[in-house]
C-alpha positions as CSV (number, residue, x, y, z in Angstrom):
1,X,10.5,3.7,-16.7
2,X,7.9,2.8,-19.2
3,X,8.4,3.9,-22.7
4,X,6.8,7.0,-24.2
5,X,3.0,6.5,-25.1
6,X,1.7,6.1,-28.4
7,X,-2.1,6.2,-29.3
8,X,-3.4,2.7,-28.2
9,X,-5.7,0.7,-30.5
10,X,-5.6,3.1,-33.4
11,X,-8.4,2.6,-36.0
12,X,-6.2,3.8,-38.8
13,X,-5.0,0.3,-39.6
14,X,-7.0,-2.9,-40.3
15,X,-8.8,-4.5,-37.4
16,X,-6.4,-7.4,-37.2
17,X,-3.4,-5.1,-36.5
18,X,-5.3,-2.5,-34.7
19,X,-3.3,-3.3,-31.4
20,X,-0.2,-3.1,-33.3
21,X,-0.8,0.4,-34.6
22,X,0.0,1.6,-31.1
23,X,2.9,-0.6,-31.2
24,X,3.2,-3.1,-28.4
25,X,5.9,-0.7,-27.1
26,X,3.2,1.9,-26.4
27,X,2.8,2.9,-22.7
28,X,-0.8,3.1,-21.8
29,X,-0.1,5.4,-18.8
30,X,-3.7,5.2,-17.5
31,X,-3.3,1.4,-17.1
32,X,0.0,2.1,-15.0
33,X,-2.2,4.5,-12.9
34,X,-4.7,1.4,-12.3
35,X,-1.9,-0.5,-10.9
36,X,-1.4,2.1,-8.3
37,X,-5.0,2.0,-7.4
38,X,-5.0,-1.7,-7.1
39,X,-1.8,-1.6,-4.8
40,X,-2.9,1.1,-2.6
41,X,-6.2,-0.6,-2.1
42,X,-4.6,-3.8,-1.0
43,X,-2.1,-1.9,1.3
44,X,-4.8,0.1,2.8
45,X,-7.0,-3.2,3.3
46,X,-4.0,-4.9,5.3
47,X,-2.9,-1.9,7.2
48,X,-6.4,-1.0,8.2
49,X,-6.5,-4.4,10.1
50,X,-2.7,-4.3,11.3
51,X,-0.9,-2.2,12.6
52,X,-3.6,0.6,12.3
53,X,-6.6,-1.2,13.6
54,X,-6.9,1.0,16.6
55,X,-7.8,4.0,14.2
56,X,-10.9,2.4,13.1
57,X,-10.0,3.2,9.3
58,X,-12.5,0.5,8.0
59,X,-15.5,2.3,9.7
60,X,-14.2,5.7,8.4
61,X,-13.4,4.4,4.9
62,X,-15.6,1.4,4.2
63,X,-14.1,0.6,0.8
64,X,-11.0,-0.5,2.6
65,X,-13.0,-3.6,3.8
66,X,-13.0,-4.8,0.0
67,X,-9.3,-4.2,-0.6
68,X,-8.8,-7.9,-1.3
69,X,-10.3,-7.1,-4.6
70,X,-7.3,-5.1,-5.6
71,X,-5.7,-8.5,-6.4
72,X,-8.6,-9.2,-8.9
73,X,-8.0,-5.9,-10.5
74,X,-4.2,-6.9,-10.9
75,X,-5.3,-10.2,-12.4
76,X,-7.6,-8.8,-15.0
77,X,-5.1,-6.1,-15.9
78,X,-2.2,-8.7,-16.1
79,X,-4.2,-10.6,-18.7
80,X,-5.0,-7.6,-20.7
81,X,-1.4,-6.2,-20.9
82,X,0.4,-9.6,-21.2
83,X,-1.7,-10.4,-24.2
84,X,-1.2,-7.0,-25.7
85,X,2.6,-7.2,-25.3
86,X,3.3,-10.7,-25.8
87,X,0.6,-12.1,-28.1
88,X,3.2,-12.9,-31.0
89,X,5.3,-15.2,-28.5
90,X,2.6,-18.2,-28.9
91,X,3.3,-18.5,-32.7
92,X,7.2,-18.2,-32.5
93,X,9.7,-20.9,-31.9
94,X,10.3,-22.6,-28.5
95,X,13.1,-20.0,-28.0
96,X,10.5,-17.2,-28.2
97,X,8.3,-18.9,-25.5
98,X,11.3,-19.5,-23.3
99,X,12.3,-15.8,-23.7
100,X,8.7,-14.7,-22.7
101,X,9.1,-16.8,-19.4
102,X,12.4,-15.3,-18.7
103,X,11.1,-11.8,-19.1
104,X,8.3,-12.6,-16.7
105,X,10.7,-13.9,-14.3
106,X,12.9,-10.9,-14.7
107,X,10.0,-8.8,-13.9
108,X,8.9,-10.7,-10.7
109,X,11.5,-12.7,-9.3
110,X,14.1,-10.2,-7.9
111,X,11.7,-8.4,-5.6
112,X,10.2,-11.7,-4.4
113,X,13.6,-13.1,-3.8
114,X,14.6,-10.0,-1.8
115,X,11.5,-10.1,0.3
116,X,11.7,-13.7,0.9
117,X,15.2,-13.9,1.9
118,X,14.8,-10.7,4.0
119,X,12.2,-12.4,6.0
120,X,14.2,-15.5,6.4
121,X,17.1,-13.4,7.7
122,X,14.8,-11.6,10.1
123,X,13.2,-14.7,11.4
124,X,16.8,-16.4,11.9
125,X,18.0,-13.5,13.7
126,X,15.1,-13.2,16.0
127,X,15.3,-16.8,17.0
128,X,19.0,-16.3,17.7
129,X,18.1,-13.8,20.3
130,X,15.1,-15.9,21.7
131,X,12.3,-14.0,19.8
132,X,9.6,-16.1,18.4
133,X,7.4,-15.0,15.5
134,X,3.9,-14.4,16.1
135,X,2.8,-17.1,13.9
136,X,5.9,-19.6,13.8
137,X,4.0,-22.0,11.8
138,X,4.3,-19.4,8.8
139,X,8.1,-19.8,8.5
140,X,8.8,-23.5,7.9
141,X,11.8,-24.4,5.7
142,X,9.6,-26.4,3.3
143,X,7.2,-23.4,2.7
144,X,10.4,-21.3,2.2
145,X,11.4,-23.7,-0.7
146,X,7.9,-23.7,-2.1
147,X,8.1,-20.0,-2.2
148,X,11.4,-20.0,-3.7
149,X,10.0,-22.3,-6.6
150,X,7.0,-20.1,-6.9
151,X,4.7,-23.0,-6.6
152,X,3.4,-22.2,-3.1
153,X,-0.3,-21.3,-4.3
154,X,-0.3,-24.7,-6.4
155,X,-1.8,-27.0,-3.9
156,X,1.6,-28.0,-2.0
157,X,0.5,-25.8,0.9
158,X,-2.7,-25.4,2.7
159,X,-2.3,-21.7,3.7
160,X,-0.3,-18.6,3.0
161,X,3.2,-18.6,4.3
162,X,6.2,-16.3,4.6
163,X,5.4,-13.1,2.6
164,X,1.7,-13.5,2.3
165,X,1.1,-11.2,-0.8
166,X,3.4,-13.6,-2.7
167,X,0.5,-16.0,-3.0
168,X,-0.8,-14.0,-6.0
169,X,2.8,-14.0,-7.6
170,X,2.8,-17.8,-7.4
171,X,-0.7,-17.9,-9.2
172,X,0.5,-15.3,-11.8
173,X,3.4,-17.5,-12.7
174,X,0.9,-20.5,-13.1
175,X,-1.0,-18.3,-15.7
176,X,2.2,-17.1,-17.5
177,X,3.2,-20.7,-17.9
178,X,-0.2,-21.4,-19.7
179,X,-0.1,-17.9,-21.6
180,X,1.5,-19.4,-24.8
181,X,-1.4,-21.8,-25.3
182,X,-4.0,-19.0,-24.4
183,X,-2.4,-16.6,-27.0
184,X,-2.3,-19.2,-29.6
185,X,-6.2,-19.6,-29.2
186,X,-6.9,-15.9,-28.8
187,X,-4.9,-15.2,-32.1
188,X,-7.3,-17.6,-33.9
189,X,-10.2,-15.4,-33.1
190,X,-10.2,-13.4,-36.1
191,X,-13.6,-11.8,-36.1
192,X,-15.2,-9.6,-33.5
193,X,-18.2,-11.8,-33.3
194,X,-16.3,-14.7,-32.2
195,X,-14.4,-12.7,-29.7
196,X,-17.5,-11.3,-28.4
197,X,-19.2,-14.7,-28.1
198,X,-16.2,-16.0,-26.1
199,X,-16.1,-13.1,-24.0
200,X,-19.8,-13.6,-23.2
201,X,-19.2,-17.3,-22.4
202,X,-16.3,-16.5,-20.2
203,X,-18.6,-13.9,-18.3
204,X,-21.2,-16.5,-17.8
205,X,-18.7,-19.0,-16.5
206,X,-17.3,-16.5,-14.1
207,X,-20.8,-15.5,-12.9
208,X,-21.5,-19.2,-12.3
209,X,-18.4,-19.9,-10.4
210,X,-18.9,-16.7,-8.4
211,X,-22.3,-18.2,-7.1
212,X,-21.6,-21.9,-6.9
213,X,-17.7,-22.1,-6.4
214,X,-16.7,-18.9,-4.7
215,X,-20.0,-18.6,-2.8
216,X,-20.4,-15.0,-3.4
217,X,-17.2,-13.7,-2.1
218,X,-13.8,-13.6,-3.9
219,X,-11.7,-13.3,-0.9
220,X,-9.1,-16.0,-0.1
221,X,-10.5,-19.2,1.6
222,X,-8.6,-21.1,4.0
223,X,-10.7,-24.4,4.3
224,X,-8.1,-26.8,3.3
225,X,-8.5,-26.0,-0.3
226,X,-6.7,-22.6,-0.8
227,X,-5.0,-23.5,-4.0
228,X,-8.1,-24.4,-5.9
229,X,-9.8,-21.1,-5.2
230,X,-6.7,-19.2,-5.9
231,X,-5.8,-20.8,-9.1
232,X,-9.3,-20.6,-10.4
233,X,-9.5,-16.8,-9.5
234,X,-6.4,-16.2,-11.5
235,X,-7.3,-18.3,-14.5
236,X,-10.8,-16.8,-14.9
237,X,-9.6,-13.3,-14.5
238,X,-6.4,-13.4,-16.4
239,X,-8.3,-15.0,-19.3
240,X,-11.1,-12.4,-19.3
241,X,-8.5,-9.8,-19.2
242,X,-6.8,-11.3,-22.3
243,X,-10.1,-11.7,-24.1
244,X,-10.8,-8.0,-23.5
245,X,-7.6,-7.0,-25.1
246,X,-8.4,-9.4,-28.1
247,X,-11.8,-7.7,-28.6
248,X,-10.1,-4.4,-28.5
249,X,-7.8,-5.4,-31.2
250,X,-10.9,-6.2,-33.5
251,X,-13.3,-3.4,-32.6
252,X,-12.6,0.4,-32.6
253,X,-14.1,1.4,-29.2
254,X,-12.4,4.7,-28.9
255,X,-15.8,6.8,-29.4
256,X,-17.5,4.7,-26.8
257,X,-18.8,6.8,-23.8
258,X,-16.3,5.2,-21.4
259,X,-16.5,7.8,-18.6
260,X,-20.3,7.5,-18.3
261,X,-19.9,3.6,-18.5
262,X,-17.4,3.7,-15.5
263,X,-19.5,6.1,-13.5
264,X,-22.6,3.9,-14.0
265,X,-20.7,0.9,-13.1
266,X,-19.5,2.6,-9.7
267,X,-23.1,3.5,-8.9
268,X,-24.5,0.1,-9.5
269,X,-21.6,-1.3,-7.4
270,X,-22.4,1.2,-4.5
271,X,-26.1,0.1,-4.6
272,X,-25.0,-3.6,-4.4
273,X,-22.6,-3.1,-1.5
274,X,-24.8,-4.8,1.0
275,X,-25.7,-7.8,-1.3
276,X,-23.9,-11.1,-2.2
277,X,-23.3,-9.4,-5.6
278,X,-20.9,-6.9,-4.4
279,X,-17.6,-8.4,-5.4
280,X,-18.8,-9.3,-8.9
281,X,-20.2,-5.8,-9.4
282,X,-16.8,-4.3,-8.4
283,X,-15.1,-6.6,-10.8
284,X,-17.2,-5.4,-13.7
285,X,-16.1,-1.8,-12.6
286,X,-12.6,-3.0,-12.8
287,X,-13.2,-4.4,-16.4
288,X,-14.8,-1.0,-17.5
289,X,-11.8,0.8,-15.9
290,X,-9.3,-1.1,-17.9
291,X,-11.2,-0.7,-21.1
292,X,-11.4,3.0,-20.4
293,X,-7.8,3.4,-19.4
294,X,-6.8,1.6,-22.7
295,X,-8.7,4.2,-24.9
296,X,-7.3,7.8,-25.2
297,X,-9.2,11.1,-24.4
298,X,-11.6,10.1,-22.1
299,X,-11.8,11.4,-18.4
300,X,-11.2,8.2,-16.7
301,X,-7.9,7.8,-18.9
302,X,-6.7,11.4,-18.1
303,X,-7.3,10.9,-14.4
304,X,-5.6,7.5,-14.1
305,X,-2.7,8.9,-16.3
306,X,-1.9,11.7,-13.8
307,X,1.9,11.7,-13.2
308,X,1.6,10.8,-9.5
309,X,-0.5,7.8,-10.3
310,X,1.8,6.7,-13.0
311,X,4.8,6.9,-10.7
312,X,3.0,5.0,-8.0
313,X,1.9,2.4,-10.6
314,X,5.8,2.2,-11.6
315,X,6.7,1.2,-8.0
316,X,3.4,-0.7,-7.2
317,X,4.9,-4.1,-7.4
318,X,7.6,-3.3,-5.0
319,X,4.9,-1.6,-2.8
320,X,2.7,-4.8,-2.9
321,X,5.7,-7.0,-2.0
322,X,7.2,-5.0,0.8
323,X,4.1,-3.7,2.7
324,X,3.7,-6.9,4.6
325,X,7.3,-7.1,5.8
326,X,6.8,-3.3,6.9
327,X,3.7,-4.4,8.8
328,X,5.6,-7.3,10.5
329,X,8.6,-5.2,11.5
330,X,8.1,-1.5,11.8
331,X,4.3,-2.0,12.2
332,X,4.8,-4.2,15.3
333,X,6.7,-1.5,17.0
334,X,3.9,1.1,16.0
335,X,0.9,-0.9,16.9
336,X,1.0,-0.7,20.7
337,X,2.0,3.1,20.6
338,X,-1.2,3.9,18.6
339,X,-3.3,2.7,21.6
340,X,-1.5,5.0,24.0
341,X,-1.4,8.2,21.9
342,X,-4.1,10.9,21.4
343,X,-6.2,10.4,18.3
344,X,-4.4,13.3,16.4
345,X,-0.9,12.1,17.3
346,X,-1.8,8.5,16.5
347,X,-3.2,9.7,13.0
348,X,0.1,11.4,12.4
349,X,2.0,8.4,13.2
350,X,0.0,6.3,10.9
351,X,0.6,8.6,8.0
352,X,4.2,8.6,8.7
353,X,4.2,4.9,8.7
354,X,2.3,4.8,5.3
355,X,4.7,7.4,3.8
356,X,7.7,5.3,5.1
357,X,6.2,2.3,3.3
358,X,5.9,4.2,0.2
359,X,9.5,5.3,0.6
360,X,10.9,1.8,1.1
361,X,9.0,0.6,-1.8
362,X,10.4,3.4,-4.1
363,X,13.9,2.6,-2.9
364,X,13.2,-1.1,-3.7
365,X,12.0,-0.1,-7.1
366,X,15.0,2.2,-7.9
367,X,17.7,-0.1,-6.3
368,X,16.5,-3.5,-6.9
369,X,13.6,-4.1,-9.1
370,X,14.4,-1.8,-12.0
371,X,18.1,-2.4,-12.2
372,X,17.7,-6.2,-11.8
373,X,15.2,-6.4,-14.5
374,X,17.4,-4.4,-16.9
375,X,20.3,-6.7,-16.1
376,X,18.3,-9.9,-16.3
377,X,16.9,-8.6,-19.8
378,X,20.4,-7.9,-21.1
379,X,21.4,-11.3,-20.1
380,X,18.4,-12.7,-22.0
381,X,19.4,-10.6,-24.9
382,X,22.7,-12.4,-25.1
383,X,21.6,-15.8,-24.8
384,X,21.2,-17.9,-27.9
385,X,17.9,-18.2,-29.8
386,X,16.1,-16.1,-27.0
387,X,18.5,-13.2,-27.8
388,X,17.8,-13.4,-31.6
389,X,14.1,-13.3,-30.8
390,X,14.5,-10.4,-28.8
391,X,16.5,-8.5,-31.5
392,X,13.9,-9.5,-34.3
393,X,10.8,-8.7,-32.1
394,X,11.9,-6.0,-29.7
395,X,9.8,-6.6,-26.5
396,X,8.6,-3.5,-24.8
397,X,9.2,-2.5,-21.2
398,X,5.6,-2.2,-20.3
399,X,4.6,-4.8,-17.6
400,X,1.5,-5.4,-15.6
401,X,2.6,-8.1,-13.1
402,X,1.2,-7.4,-9.7
403,X,1.8,-7.2,-8.6
404,X,1.2,-6.6,-11.6
């Protein structure tokens, strides 16, 4: 569970330490709610294709067709929160940097290992009884090793294999390895003017990359160069999120009309849905949501901070990681049944499948993710210089890894 919230980005302190006024231990509940939105959107995107394709959910809810952008929301949010929480680690000793890496692994690796090994067990068991996976090329031993090392999206493979959502975890790990250098640079941006100029420059680079590199679509591309798109996507968005956080530490934005800004952004994105600018317009809405969620008092922050969304945000990483294994197992049994049942019955079965996925995600969070993270953090706390670093600079429990 995340720590109790304090006021984020208070203006009662000098600009340089405005983020610190909230304390890096502050829980910004709305940002946890954003994680729920992102995870549910990705899950809906995948489930609408399979096993619930017979229900025509894409036609009933067109926004599901763009659910791949939920990962972009995760990347932006991750950069924002990781810098908010860990920006001091770049200026500390090697032990501090290693401690940061340890914390990130403690956050993401247990559930990744669980889903990866669980799928390996299922594949081996299926082969034992003569059942061949639908896509056997996705379950080679070498790709299992790449996934185990979290390098499977770094160019060693030409496609997504094993637990497909884990491609973004590999990208996140790449961003985490570079984060101490990024934080060291961001910490040197001591004026709002410099931070704003760099943010504008980053926005321009992203816009150019969107047109000429991503070709107007941020969805994964499987043309033999998957890794270069995936890594460019995370590096651009993670950096942009971190830059936004740095700017928030230098400018008091609490009185800005965030609710109006988000609503205006949503309206513009809707108007651009049928154009090549759709994805980048939605990404702009994500940035506005994150900024609004980090500021107290506005309607957007209050809605995203609702207890149900905060809880779903807490379990969002487990949900993100287990939903494809659920689709590959229970979903495979459900899919043919949906074609045989009346619409009302099929809809109830689909709701049941979705709720079962949420229940498995909650169980994974409470029985694996949270206990393993606590145990690994205690282990880090007892190890050498990293333990001394943790005691001197108590690191908060807030995490935004996708995946968070």
